[in-house]
gemmi code that builds the backbone of each chain (N, CA, C; Angstrom):
import gemmi

chains = {
    "A": [
        ("MET", (288.076, 60.793, -19.733), (287.880, 60.816, -17.922), (287.212, 59.411, -17.880)),
        ("ASN", (287.868, 58.259, -17.197), (287.116, 57.560, -17.036), (286.341, 57.134, -15.720)),
        ("TRP", (285.366, 56.655, -15.001), (285.099, 56.571, -13.546), (286.319, 55.695, -12.839)),
        ("ARG", (286.530, 54.696, -13.518), (287.845, 53.462, -12.930), (288.891, 54.407, -12.326)),
        ("ASN", (289.163, 55.620, -13.553), (290.329, 55.966, -12.765), (290.362, 57.452, -12.483)),
        ("LEU", (289.377, 57.864, -12.016), (288.872, 59.190, -11.637), (289.591, 59.768, -10.403)),
        ("PHE", (289.417, 58.924, -9.207), (289.941, 58.828, -7.922), (291.078, 57.807, -8.003)),
        ("ALA", (291.924, 57.746, -8.964), (293.014, 56.768, -9.239), (293.974, 57.286, -8.256)),
        ("SER", (294.167, 58.621, -7.420), (295.229, 58.096, -6.549), (294.439, 58.289, -5.401)),
        ("ASP", (293.376, 57.298, -4.852), (292.410, 57.508, -3.541), (293.248, 56.765, -2.514)),
        ("VAL", (293.242, 57.877, -1.496), (293.650, 57.322, -0.183), (292.350, 57.680, 0.891)),
        ("ASN", (292.240, 56.887, 1.784), (291.230, 56.781, 2.457), (291.443, 57.711, 3.591)),
        ("MET", (291.206, 59.513, 3.845), (291.691, 60.169, 4.981), (290.628, 59.917, 5.974)),
        ("SER", (291.397, 60.554, 7.064), (290.544, 60.300, 8.582), (289.663, 61.872, 8.436)),
        ("PRO", (288.231, 61.850, 8.954), (287.496, 63.191, 9.214), (288.298, 64.505, 9.306)),
        ("ALA", (289.603, 63.822, 10.430), (290.179, 64.927, 11.406), (290.833, 65.812, 9.835)),
        ("ASP", (291.617, 64.904, 9.542), (292.781, 65.292, 8.333), (291.871, 66.091, 7.123)),
        ("VAL", (290.335, 65.671, 6.556), (289.801, 65.959, 5.601), (289.594, 67.544, 6.285)),
        ("LYS", (289.222, 68.051, 7.520), (288.962, 68.940, 7.759), (290.134, 70.060, 8.045)),
        ("ILE", (291.223, 69.454, 8.526), (292.667, 70.329, 8.682), (292.741, 70.244, 7.189)),
        ("PHE", (292.847, 69.776, 5.712), (292.770, 69.744, 4.396), (291.857, 71.294, 4.377)),
        ("MET", (290.559, 71.204, 4.773), (289.700, 72.074, 4.224), (290.324, 73.513, 4.822)),
        ("ALA", (290.563, 73.325, 5.944), (290.815, 74.680, 6.924), (292.174, 75.671, 6.197)),
        ("GLU", (292.774, 74.453, 5.372), (293.861, 74.948, 4.808), (294.027, 75.576, 3.232)),
        ("HIS", (292.963, 75.228, 2.787), (292.719, 75.642, 1.566), (291.539, 76.174, 1.221)),
        ("LYS", (291.446, 77.141, -0.151), (290.368, 77.416, -0.546), (289.190, 76.415, -1.048)),
        ("PRO", (288.028, 77.341, -0.574), (286.807, 76.345, -0.715), (287.130, 75.702, -2.448)),
        ("GLU", (287.215, 76.624, -3.478), (287.219, 76.156, -4.632), (288.469, 75.336, -5.202)),
        ("GLU", (289.545, 74.940, -4.209), (290.599, 74.046, -4.157), (290.212, 72.713, -4.191)),
        ("TYR", (289.203, 72.651, -3.830), (288.993, 70.962, -3.331), (287.129, 70.434, -4.116)),
        ("GLN", (287.092, 69.457, -3.999), (285.365, 69.091, -3.992), (285.217, 67.896, -2.787)),
        ("LEU", (284.083, 68.372, -2.906), (283.198, 67.156, -1.420), (282.348, 66.841, -2.272)),
        ("LEU", (282.096, 65.571, -2.292), (281.392, 64.782, -2.858), (280.545, 63.470, -1.868)),
        ("ASP", (279.317, 63.900, -1.966), (278.248, 63.345, -1.254), (277.836, 62.104, -2.091)),
        ("VAL", (278.039, 60.930, -2.287), (277.334, 59.754, -2.801), (276.212, 58.722, -1.891)),
        ("ARG", (275.479, 59.564, -1.620), (274.490, 58.966, -0.551), (273.255, 59.397, -1.188)),
        ("GLN", (271.759, 58.648, -0.727), (271.036, 59.193, -1.513), (270.174, 60.560, -0.916)),
        ("PRO", (269.794, 61.072, -1.878), (269.209, 62.472, -1.887), (268.539, 62.819, -0.410)),
        ("LYS", (267.887, 61.782, 0.373), (267.352, 62.092, 1.615), (267.760, 62.254, 2.801)),
        ("GLU", (269.291, 61.636, 2.488), (270.324, 61.371, 3.720), (270.788, 62.935, 3.448)),
        ("TYR", (271.142, 63.017, 1.924), (271.711, 64.491, 1.832), (271.133, 65.477, 2.398)),
        ("GLU", (269.429, 65.490, 2.507), (268.747, 66.630, 2.892), (268.809, 66.332, 4.690)),
        ("LYS", (269.281, 65.748, 5.237), (269.378, 65.666, 6.545), (270.335, 65.961, 6.981)),
        ("GLU", (271.668, 65.930, 6.397), (272.598, 66.401, 6.861), (273.641, 66.109, 5.803)),
        ("HIS", (274.781, 67.159, 5.628), (275.394, 66.919, 4.741), (276.982, 67.719, 4.734)),
        ("LEU", (278.265, 67.646, 4.291), (279.242, 68.471, 4.895), (279.006, 69.805, 3.914)),
        ("PRO", (278.880, 70.683, 4.403), (278.729, 72.255, 3.769), (279.578, 72.404, 2.483)),
        ("GLY", (279.253, 72.566, 1.500), (279.685, 72.695, 0.085), (279.611, 71.347, -0.727)),
        ("ALA", (279.387, 70.328, -0.065), (279.395, 68.909, -0.638), (278.192, 69.121, -2.340)),
        ("GLN", (278.782, 68.267, -2.968), (278.330, 68.388, -4.349), (277.371, 66.765, -4.143)),
        ("LEU", (276.219, 66.565, -4.399), (275.160, 65.109, -4.350), (275.335, 64.800, -5.573)),
        ("ILE", (275.776, 63.807, -5.712), (276.001, 62.761, -7.348), (275.821, 61.190, -6.229)),
        ("PRO", (274.380, 60.647, -6.281), (274.413, 59.259, -5.675), (275.236, 58.450, -6.644)),
        ("VAL", (275.552, 57.273, -5.976), (276.469, 56.700, -6.290), (275.733, 55.950, -7.724)),
        ("LYS", (275.110, 55.855, -7.343), (273.995, 54.625, -9.004), (274.355, 55.975, -9.989)),
        ("GLU", (274.021, 57.455, -9.714), (274.396, 58.608, -10.868), (275.688, 58.559, -11.337)),
        ("LEU", (276.678, 58.310, -10.659), (278.242, 58.490, -10.697), (278.517, 58.606, -12.097)),
        ("MET", (278.305, 57.305, -12.941), (278.870, 56.892, -13.926), (278.672, 58.125, -14.860)),
        ("ASN", (277.311, 58.524, -15.017), (276.468, 59.060, -15.975), (276.920, 60.642, -15.771)),
        ("ARG", (277.486, 60.890, -14.602), (277.726, 62.467, -14.157), (278.781, 63.135, -13.887)),
        ("LEU", (279.891, 62.110, -14.358), (281.233, 62.397, -13.944), (281.923, 63.672, -14.605)),
        ("ASP", (281.164, 64.183, -15.720), (281.517, 65.461, -16.248), (281.319, 66.847, -15.234)),
        ("GLU", (280.318, 66.452, -14.374), (279.999, 67.662, -13.560), (280.942, 67.491, -12.465)),
        ("LEU", (282.532, 66.738, -12.524), (283.321, 66.727, -11.192), (284.728, 67.181, -12.450)),
        ("ASP", (285.358, 67.893, -11.439), (286.722, 68.612, -11.589), (287.564, 67.653, -11.630)),
        ("PRO", (288.481, 66.525, -12.709), (289.074, 65.345, -12.204), (290.776, 66.091, -11.571)),
        ("THR", (290.932, 67.579, -11.546), (292.539, 68.164, -11.079), (291.981, 68.072, -9.952)),
        ("LYS", (290.948, 68.263, -9.199), (290.937, 69.017, -7.839), (290.703, 68.065, -7.113)),
        ("PRO", (291.677, 68.033, -5.627), (291.286, 66.578, -4.750), (290.107, 66.341, -4.326)),
        ("THR", (289.682, 65.299, -4.466), (287.910, 65.124, -4.334), (287.327, 63.880, -3.294)),
        ("PHE", (286.867, 64.716, -1.847), (286.681, 63.866, -0.476), (285.328, 63.336, -0.783)),
        ("VAL", (285.300, 62.176, -1.052), (284.030, 61.409, -0.925), (283.714, 60.833, 0.082)),
        ("TYR", (282.350, 60.764, 0.506), (281.812, 60.123, 1.702), (280.276, 59.452, 1.207)),
    ],
    "B": [
        ("MET", (286.359, 59.306, 2.405), (286.598, 59.847, 4.028), (286.482, 58.485, 5.118)),
        ("LYS", (287.012, 58.384, 5.599), (287.204, 57.426, 6.507), (285.757, 57.103, 7.293)),
        ("GLY", (285.020, 56.358, 7.325), (283.850, 56.840, 8.823), (282.679, 57.084, 7.834)),
        ("GLY", (283.168, 57.998, 6.902), (281.838, 58.797, 6.279), (281.290, 60.017, 6.954)),
        ("ILE", (280.371, 60.316, 6.893), (279.832, 61.700, 7.705), (279.533, 61.167, 9.066)),
        ("ILE", (279.463, 60.149, 9.397), (278.965, 60.015, 10.840), (280.456, 60.139, 11.429)),
        ("ALA", (281.596, 59.657, 10.947), (282.920, 60.050, 11.804), (283.107, 61.582, 11.660)),
        ("TYR", (282.679, 62.334, 10.863), (282.772, 64.095, 10.503), (282.481, 64.474, 12.096)),
        ("GLU", (283.405, 65.223, 12.680), (282.688, 66.049, 13.810), (283.176, 67.256, 13.145)),
        ("GLY", (282.440, 68.464, 12.922), (282.349, 69.547, 12.338), (281.278, 69.798, 11.851)),
        ("GLY", (280.559, 71.120, 11.563), (279.607, 71.679, 11.189), (278.656, 70.827, 9.876)),
        ("LYS", (277.496, 71.048, 10.054), (277.080, 70.398, 9.041), (275.840, 70.820, 8.375)),
        ("ALA", (275.628, 71.162, 7.209), (274.441, 71.574, 6.687), (273.070, 71.065, 6.635)),
        ("VAL", (272.011, 71.458, 6.852), (270.620, 70.591, 6.334), (269.856, 70.981, 4.930)),
        ("GLY", (269.226, 70.414, 4.534), (268.040, 70.880, 3.154), (268.910, 70.273, 2.250)),
        ("ASP", (267.515, 70.297, 1.419), (268.188, 69.736, 0.042), (268.984, 70.812, -1.099)),
        ("GLU", (269.328, 70.318, -2.266), (269.998, 70.929, -3.007), (269.318, 72.175, -3.581)),
        ("ALA", (268.417, 72.070, -3.494), (267.450, 73.573, -3.967), (267.154, 74.463, -2.630)),
        ("PHE", (267.663, 73.899, -1.471), (267.177, 74.729, -0.313), (267.865, 76.351, -0.254)),
        ("GLY", (267.192, 77.156, -0.519), (267.883, 78.742, -0.167), (268.296, 79.190, -1.747)),
        ("ILE", (268.088, 78.567, -3.162), (268.342, 79.244, -4.008), (267.309, 80.142, -4.187)),
        ("GLU", (266.127, 79.762, -3.915), (265.189, 80.372, -4.579), (265.119, 81.958, -4.745)),
        ("TYR", (265.449, 82.332, -3.544), (266.321, 83.542, -3.660), (267.048, 84.495, -4.462)),
        ("PHE", (267.393, 83.153, -5.217), (268.542, 83.791, -6.217), (267.965, 83.391, -8.069)),
        ("VAL", (266.775, 83.238, -8.063), (266.480, 82.810, -9.371), (266.366, 83.911, -10.362)),
        ("SER", (266.635, 84.973, -10.394), (266.576, 85.910, -11.272), (267.771, 85.474, -12.099)),
        ("GLY", (269.059, 85.277, -11.836), (270.476, 84.884, -12.618), (270.903, 86.615, -12.545)),
        ("ASP", (270.132, 87.492, -12.853), (270.830, 89.304, -13.158), (271.717, 89.137, -11.400)),
        ("PHE", (273.074, 89.428, -12.175), (274.083, 89.655, -11.551), (273.900, 90.753, -10.169)),
        ("SER", (273.383, 91.748, -10.399), (272.590, 92.947, -10.050), (271.784, 92.190, -8.521)),
        ("ASP", (270.751, 91.830, -9.293), (269.691, 91.074, -8.133), (270.143, 90.074, -7.150)),
        ("VAL", (271.491, 89.054, -7.467), (271.923, 88.249, -7.014), (272.643, 89.083, -5.924)),
        ("PHE", (273.606, 90.114, -6.068), (274.026, 90.645, -5.037), (273.364, 91.704, -4.095)),
        ("ARG", (272.102, 92.312, -4.628), (271.461, 93.043, -3.435), (270.457, 91.763, -3.102)),
        ("MET", (270.407, 90.891, -3.158), (269.746, 89.725, -2.373), (270.816, 88.907, -1.318)),
        ("SER", (272.378, 88.934, -1.571), (273.332, 88.463, -1.002), (273.517, 89.682, 0.162)),
        ("TYR", (273.544, 91.120, -0.303), (273.692, 92.281, 0.640), (272.105, 92.381, 1.480)),
        ("ALA", (271.385, 92.403, 1.202), (270.239, 91.958, 2.284), (270.227, 91.029, 3.003)),
        ("MET", (270.504, 89.580, 2.855), (270.827, 88.576, 4.009), (271.767, 88.921, 4.972)),
        ("GLU", (272.739, 89.611, 4.412), (273.987, 90.027, 5.397), (273.508, 91.200, 6.506)),
        ("GLU", (272.721, 91.870, 5.786), (272.258, 93.018, 6.735), (270.677, 92.247, 7.308)),
        ("GLY", (270.041, 91.599, 6.603), (269.442, 90.666, 8.131), (269.605, 90.119, 9.467)),
        ("LEU", (270.926, 89.438, 9.082), (271.953, 89.082, 9.666), (271.932, 89.890, 10.885)),
        ("GLN", (273.123, 90.947, 10.359), (273.192, 91.825, 11.244), (272.484, 92.494, 12.210)),
        ("GLN", (270.918, 92.666, 11.250), (269.864, 93.539, 12.476), (269.400, 92.241, 13.347)),
        ("LEU", (269.663, 91.015, 12.985), (269.264, 89.867, 13.653), (270.344, 89.964, 14.598)),
        ("TYR", (271.532, 90.177, 14.878), (272.281, 90.002, 16.216), (271.942, 91.002, 16.716)),
        ("LEU", (271.603, 92.172, 16.426), (271.438, 93.489, 17.299), (270.165, 93.235, 17.991)),
        ("LEU", (269.105, 92.758, 17.156), (268.078, 92.619, 17.912), (267.885, 91.833, 19.472)),
        ("LEU", (268.744, 90.623, 19.034), (269.158, 89.686, 20.098), (269.968, 90.284, 21.193)),
        ("ALA", (270.822, 90.884, 20.880), (271.544, 91.922, 21.840), (270.659, 92.728, 22.787)),
        ("GLU", (269.837, 93.626, 22.598), (268.804, 93.965, 22.914), (268.014, 93.444, 23.825)),
        ("MET", (267.578, 92.150, 23.719), (266.453, 91.345, 24.166), (267.924, 90.665, 25.557)),
        ("CYS", (268.754, 90.800, 25.062), (269.731, 90.330, 26.100), (270.498, 91.351, 27.377)),
        ("GLU", (270.075, 90.076, 28.680), (270.450, 91.134, 29.545), (272.247, 91.004, 30.155)),
        ("GLU", (273.119, 89.775, 29.584), (273.891, 89.368, 29.846), (274.948, 90.410, 29.389)),
        ("ARG", (275.954, 91.058, 30.348), (276.846, 91.808, 29.207), (277.865, 91.056, 28.416)),
        ("GLU", (278.585, 89.811, 28.887), (279.376, 89.732, 27.987), (278.513, 89.067, 26.761)),
        ("VAL", (277.527, 88.260, 26.593), (276.746, 88.016, 25.869), (276.289, 88.881, 24.704)),
        ("LYS", (275.891, 90.277, 24.840), (275.479, 91.403, 24.353), (276.482, 91.988, 23.450)),
        ("HIS", (277.851, 91.959, 24.321), (278.914, 92.132, 23.700), (279.281, 91.093, 22.533)),
        ("LEU", (279.189, 90.043, 22.451), (279.698, 88.674, 21.475), (278.524, 89.044, 20.378)),
        ("LEU", (277.469, 89.623, 20.675), (276.709, 89.622, 19.712), (276.559, 91.170, 19.064)),
        ("GLU", (276.870, 91.948, 19.634), (277.491, 93.437, 19.304), (278.920, 93.190, 18.191)),
        ("ARG", (279.301, 92.445, 18.551), (281.024, 92.204, 17.931), (280.695, 91.154, 16.615)),
        ("LEU", (279.503, 90.181, 16.439), (279.123, 89.831, 15.172), (278.366, 90.576, 14.439)),
        ("ALA", (277.506, 91.299, 14.848), (276.990, 92.182, 14.039), (277.768, 93.211, 13.278)),
        ("LYS", (279.145, 93.678, 13.902), (280.105, 94.523, 13.382), (280.767, 93.605, 12.655)),
        ("PHE", (281.027, 92.118, 12.635), (281.699, 91.712, 11.519), (280.437, 91.247, 10.453)),
        ("GLU", (279.152, 91.463, 10.364), (278.545, 91.514, 9.517), (278.783, 93.079, 8.816)),
        ("GLU", (278.547, 94.064, 9.224), (278.823, 95.582, 8.832), (280.035, 95.648, 8.054)),
        ("GLY", (281.292, 94.582, 8.914), (282.713, 94.642, 7.536), (282.490, 93.903, 6.437)),
        ("HIS", (281.787, 92.951, 6.468), (281.404, 92.195, 5.709), (280.587, 93.044, 3.875)),
        ("LYS", (279.765, 93.689, 4.462), (278.947, 94.466, 3.640), (279.714, 95.912, 3.094)),
        ("ALA", (280.930, 95.855, 3.875), (281.421, 97.396, 3.373), (282.366, 96.817, 2.489)),
        ("LYS", (282.727, 95.153, 2.809), (283.924, 94.674, 1.619), (283.023, 94.426, 0.725)),
        ("MET", (281.971, 94.195, 0.337), (280.680, 93.519, -0.631), (280.822, 95.118, -1.363)),
        ("LYS", (280.275, 96.287, -0.801), (280.045, 97.429, -1.367), (281.571, 98.177, -2.297)),
        ("ALA", (282.710, 97.740, -1.309), (284.017, 98.333, -2.147), (284.273, 97.573, -3.373)),
        ("LEU", (284.104, 96.211, -2.933), (284.340, 95.434, -4.447), (283.530, 95.313, -5.517)),
        ("PHE", (281.966, 95.600, -5.132), (280.921, 95.873, -6.061), (280.340, 96.933, -5.875)),
        ("PRO", (281.275, 98.231, -6.049), (280.248, 99.427, -5.730), (278.904, 99.846, -6.908)),
        ("ASP", (278.818, 98.762, -8.032), (277.614, 99.531, -8.857), (276.393, 98.792, -8.585)),
        ("ASP", (276.447, 97.534, -7.708), (275.608, 96.800, -7.756), (274.204, 96.598, -6.714)),
        ("LEU", (274.128, 98.164, -6.081), (273.483, 98.137, -5.052), (272.709, 99.031, -5.243)),
        ("THR", (272.519, 99.612, -6.325), (271.550, 100.672, -6.895), (269.781, 100.020, -7.300)),
        ("GLY", (269.135, 100.710, -7.725), (267.505, 99.865, -7.428), (266.824, 99.650, -6.706)),
        ("GLU", (265.842, 98.567, -6.911), (264.977, 98.545, -5.408), (265.570, 97.482, -4.514)),
        ("GLN", (265.289, 97.866, -3.462), (266.222, 97.441, -1.760), (265.175, 95.881, -1.904)),
        ("VAL", (266.433, 95.068, -1.339), (265.408, 93.659, -0.965), (265.169, 93.944, 0.363)),
        ("SER", (264.000, 93.499, 0.822), (263.599, 92.764, 2.292), (264.824, 91.949, 3.156)),
        ("ALA", (265.139, 92.699, 4.373), (266.297, 92.022, 5.226), (265.552, 90.974, 6.227)),
        ("ASP", (264.081, 90.213, 5.659), (263.520, 89.783, 6.611), (264.355, 87.993, 6.124)),
        ("SER", (264.934, 87.636, 5.166), (265.714, 86.805, 5.451), (267.293, 86.858, 5.280)),
        ("LEU", (267.637, 85.550, 6.217), (268.809, 85.616, 6.527), (269.994, 84.783, 5.712)),
        ("GLU", (271.063, 85.014, 5.884), (271.914, 84.134, 5.189), (271.882, 82.521, 5.219)),
        ("GLY", (271.782, 81.878, 4.245), (271.577, 80.511, 4.361), (270.077, 80.523, 4.175)),
        ("GLY", (269.340, 81.571, 4.269), (267.768, 81.069, 3.535), (267.004, 81.229, 4.899)),
        ("PHE", (267.306, 81.550, 5.756), (266.164, 81.297, 6.948), (265.468, 82.602, 7.356)),
        ("ASN", (264.240, 82.201, 8.011), (263.622, 83.408, 8.451), (263.904, 84.052, 9.713)),
        ("ARG", (264.321, 85.533, 9.728), (264.446, 85.944, 10.429), (263.768, 86.389, 11.946)),
        ("GLN", (262.562, 86.818, 11.438), (261.336, 86.678, 12.793), (261.048, 85.164, 13.244)),
        ("GLN", (261.425, 83.982, 12.574), (261.270, 82.565, 13.210), (262.229, 82.686, 14.334)),
        ("ILE", (263.482, 82.822, 13.923), (264.817, 83.046, 15.195), (264.129, 83.783, 16.283)),
        ("LEU", (263.845, 85.041, 16.042), (263.707, 85.916, 17.203), (262.543, 85.602, 17.918)),
        ("ASN", (261.224, 84.549, 17.196), (260.558, 83.863, 18.288), (260.981, 82.777, 19.494)),
        ("HIS", (262.156, 82.176, 18.495), (262.334, 81.038, 19.420), (263.189, 81.719, 20.603)),
        ("PHE", (263.773, 82.423, 20.655), (264.632, 83.074, 21.654), (263.778, 84.159, 22.286)),
        ("GLN", (261.967, 84.547, 22.087), (261.390, 85.725, 22.727), (261.426, 85.300, 24.342)),
        ("ASP", (261.030, 84.035, 25.184), (260.849, 83.874, 26.188), (261.997, 83.097, 27.150)),
        ("ARG", (263.016, 83.147, 26.611), (264.552, 82.484, 27.060), (266.147, 83.311, 27.189)),
        ("LYS", (266.144, 83.421, 27.991), (267.339, 83.605, 28.438), (268.475, 83.161, 27.107)),
        ("VAL", (269.270, 84.161, 26.668), (270.093, 84.019, 25.496), (271.537, 83.908, 26.224)),
        ("THR", (272.358, 82.759, 25.600), (273.147, 82.744, 26.495), (274.430, 82.904, 25.258)),
        ("SER", (275.939, 82.589, 25.862), (277.145, 82.799, 24.610), (277.242, 81.451, 23.993)),
        ("ASP", (276.439, 80.426, 24.636), (276.395, 79.284, 23.476), (275.290, 79.201, 22.690)),
        ("ASP", (273.954, 79.784, 23.009), (273.196, 80.066, 21.929), (273.767, 80.944, 20.990)),
        ("VAL", (274.183, 82.022, 21.440), (274.839, 82.770, 20.267), (275.464, 82.236, 19.315)),
        ("ILE", (276.983, 81.579, 20.169), (277.666, 80.749, 19.127), (277.185, 79.924, 18.075)),
        ("GLN", (276.240, 78.940, 18.661), (275.567, 77.750, 17.713), (274.791, 78.191, 16.963)),
        ("LEU", (273.821, 79.221, 17.211), (273.377, 79.970, 16.168), (274.078, 80.475, 14.705)),
        ("GLY", (275.132, 81.104, 15.345), (275.944, 82.055, 14.625), (276.640, 80.936, 13.326)),
        ("MET", (277.118, 79.731, 14.320), (277.743, 78.791, 13.345), (276.527, 78.306, 12.476)),
        ("MET", (275.675, 77.921, 12.929), (274.434, 77.507, 12.355), (274.118, 78.241, 10.807)),
        ("LEU", (273.698, 79.268, 10.864), (273.400, 80.171, 10.329), (274.783, 80.227, 9.119)),
        ("GLU", (275.981, 80.726, 9.255), (277.262, 80.762, 8.601), (277.278, 79.436, 7.695)),
        ("THR", (277.458, 78.326, 8.395), (277.314, 77.047, 7.578), (276.334, 76.966, 6.634)),
        ("GLN", (275.133, 77.097, 6.579), (274.052, 76.886, 6.082), (274.307, 78.245, 4.570)),
        ("ALA", (274.793, 79.503, 4.842), (275.250, 80.250, 4.237), (276.403, 79.833, 3.510)),
        ("PHE", (277.313, 79.295, 3.711), (278.822, 78.468, 3.139), (278.158, 77.497, 2.257)),
        ("ASP", (277.255, 76.855, 2.707), (276.768, 75.397, 2.118), (276.013, 76.186, 0.492)),
        ("LEU", (275.025, 77.208, 0.837), (274.157, 77.865, -0.207), (274.771, 78.627, -0.721)),
        ("TYR", (275.901, 79.159, -0.850), (276.731, 80.016, -1.557), (277.281, 78.920, -2.684)),
        ("SER", (277.812, 77.862, -1.763), (278.838, 76.897, -2.623), (277.628, 75.899, -3.989)),
        ("ARG", (276.419, 75.721, -3.274), (275.682, 75.378, -4.349), (275.227, 76.404, -5.524)),
        ("LEU", (275.007, 77.923, -4.832), (275.144, 78.414, -5.942), (276.223, 78.862, -7.113)),
        ("ALA", (277.540, 78.824, -6.882), (278.733, 79.020, -7.447), (278.470, 77.707, -8.099)),
        ("ALA", (278.269, 76.687, -7.667), (278.338, 75.393, -8.671), (277.312, 75.502, -9.857)),
        ("LYS", (276.096, 76.590, -9.697), (275.328, 76.526, -10.751), (275.434, 78.063, -11.343)),
        ("ALA", (276.634, 78.814, -11.455), (276.271, 79.808, -11.725), (276.707, 79.957, -13.265)),
        ("ASP", (275.661, 81.049, -14.008), (275.857, 80.953, -15.389), (277.043, 81.801, -15.720)),
        ("THR", (277.470, 82.664, -15.083), (278.459, 83.319, -15.698), (279.795, 83.407, -14.819)),
        ("ASP", (280.781, 83.447, -15.258), (282.209, 83.620, -14.712), (281.686, 84.892, -13.032)),
        ("GLU", (281.356, 85.828, -13.935), (281.163, 87.531, -12.891), (280.497, 86.731, -11.092)),
        ("THR", (279.185, 86.242, -11.993), (278.687, 85.391, -10.930), (279.259, 84.614, -10.017)),
        ("LYS", (280.069, 83.310, -10.562), (280.514, 82.587, -9.911), (281.453, 82.835, -9.104)),
        ("GLU", (282.428, 83.900, -9.827), (283.309, 84.905, -8.740), (282.858, 85.250, -7.305)),
        ("PHE", (281.755, 85.652, -7.584), (280.937, 86.684, -6.871), (280.635, 85.544, -5.260)),
        ("PHE", (280.065, 84.775, -5.833), (279.556, 83.309, -5.231), (280.450, 82.586, -4.466)),
        ("LEU", (281.994, 82.338, -4.816), (282.862, 81.911, -4.424), (283.755, 83.482, -3.294)),
        ("PHE", (283.619, 84.404, -3.480), (283.947, 85.699, -2.876), (283.378, 85.184, -1.431)),
        ("MET", (281.844, 85.015, -1.462), (281.297, 84.879, 0.012), (281.230, 83.370, 0.594)),
        ("VAL", (281.839, 82.837, -0.114), (281.934, 81.369, 0.164), (283.434, 81.548, 1.043)),
        ("ARG", (284.187, 81.976, 0.834), (285.409, 82.761, 1.696), (285.182, 83.061, 2.801)),
        ("GLU", (284.042, 84.378, 1.944), (283.856, 85.285, 3.543), (282.950, 84.286, 4.506)),
        ("GLU", (282.140, 83.438, 3.882), (281.416, 82.928, 5.308), (282.503, 82.045, 6.386)),
        ("LYS", (283.443, 81.253, 5.560), (284.789, 80.473, 5.837), (285.232, 81.377, 7.124)),
        ("GLN", (285.665, 82.307, 6.769), (286.296, 83.392, 8.091), (285.518, 83.456, 9.002)),
        ("HIS", (283.811, 83.902, 8.863), (282.950, 83.910, 10.107), (282.915, 82.801, 10.599)),
        ("LEU", (282.993, 81.325, 10.081), (282.893, 80.508, 10.389), (284.373, 79.934, 11.540)),
        ("LYS", (285.596, 80.323, 11.090), (286.344, 80.589, 11.700), (286.725, 81.464, 12.852)),
        ("PHE", (286.230, 82.907, 12.832), (285.720, 83.624, 14.099), (285.113, 82.831, 15.236)),
        ("LEU", (284.025, 82.409, 14.836), (282.931, 81.795, 15.530), (283.388, 80.319, 16.265)),
        ("SER", (283.901, 79.314, 15.636), (284.506, 78.447, 15.981), (285.827, 78.706, 17.088)),
        ("ASP", (286.562, 80.100, 16.825), (287.539, 80.268, 18.208), (286.691, 80.619, 19.090)),
        ("GLU", (285.955, 81.362, 19.160), (285.002, 82.110, 20.129), (284.345, 80.906, 20.925)),
        ("TYR", (283.942, 79.891, 20.425), (283.734, 78.231, 20.537), (284.642, 77.564, 21.711)),
        ("ASP", (285.631, 77.802, 21.308), (286.545, 76.988, 21.996), (287.128, 78.054, 23.407)),
        ("LYS", (286.619, 79.312, 22.998), (287.001, 79.826, 24.663), (285.929, 79.683, 25.420)),
        ("VAL", (284.464, 79.349, 24.684), (283.543, 79.379, 25.940), (283.730, 78.069, 26.245)),
        ("LEU", (283.985, 77.273, 25.478), (284.506, 75.758, 26.520), (285.817, 75.659, 27.034)),
        ("GLY", (286.547, 76.747, 26.927), (287.989, 76.677, 27.712), (287.267, 77.457, 28.822)),
        ("ARG", (286.431, 77.680, 29.133), (286.042, 78.759, 30.549), (286.394, 78.182, 31.650)),
    ],
}
model = gemmi.Model(1)
for chain_id, residues in chains.items():
    chain = gemmi.Chain(chain_id)
    for i, (resn, *xyz) in enumerate(residues, 1):
        res = gemmi.Residue()
        res.name, res.seqid = resn, gemmi.SeqId(i, " ")
        for name, pos in zip(("N", "CA", "C"), xyz):
            atom = gemmi.Atom()
            atom.name, atom.element = name, gemmi.Element(name[0])
            atom.pos, atom.b_iso = gemmi.Position(*pos), 0.0
            res.add_atom(atom)
        chain.add_residue(res)
    model.add_chain(chain)
structure = gemmi.Structure()
structure.add_model(model)
structure.setup_entities()
């Protein structure tokens, strides 16, 4: 797996569409990825989001499932 | 996601990655199950105590329905994992998501509880619980524990849907 193709089929979805997708799918069928800083995550985050700050992403790709749709913010 | 979290209009969780996880440190499935069960129990008791404090019939009724929802959840847990409620009982002072029951009761001590308060409190607690169980599922050591936490995540999602429908009704009045 390579970080360059992890989000290969990326689409910039609106929050409303993400919300609809989440309502229509089981929580284990997708991933929410928070790439902000830990302090920002602590203040507020989407429920169920996984925190991997963007600067750590390259070294922590194995924590993500490349087969699942992943919503990044 | 376009606009990031700022543009997202929906429930958001607070707290760092470890928030609430301290209640589940043992890792033993039976302990994990009993703690989750006690948190459901804690929330059910909170709703019933708030219903006692409340004078408005409609709000009282909503709180009793929410308590019943937790009762149903507990029954489902017992049915799915019948062997895991044995052993020492866990205190029900901690609520779903890791909040403390007394703190919340104190907050409502000297004020009138409205439907809005109840729904927002419920949504906050269920959102935190959804988040906590998701984090626990991601960190689970065994398939059994992971499956249990995912079951809890799905349950919390249903509770949130119920509360969100109730909120729509309140807004639509």
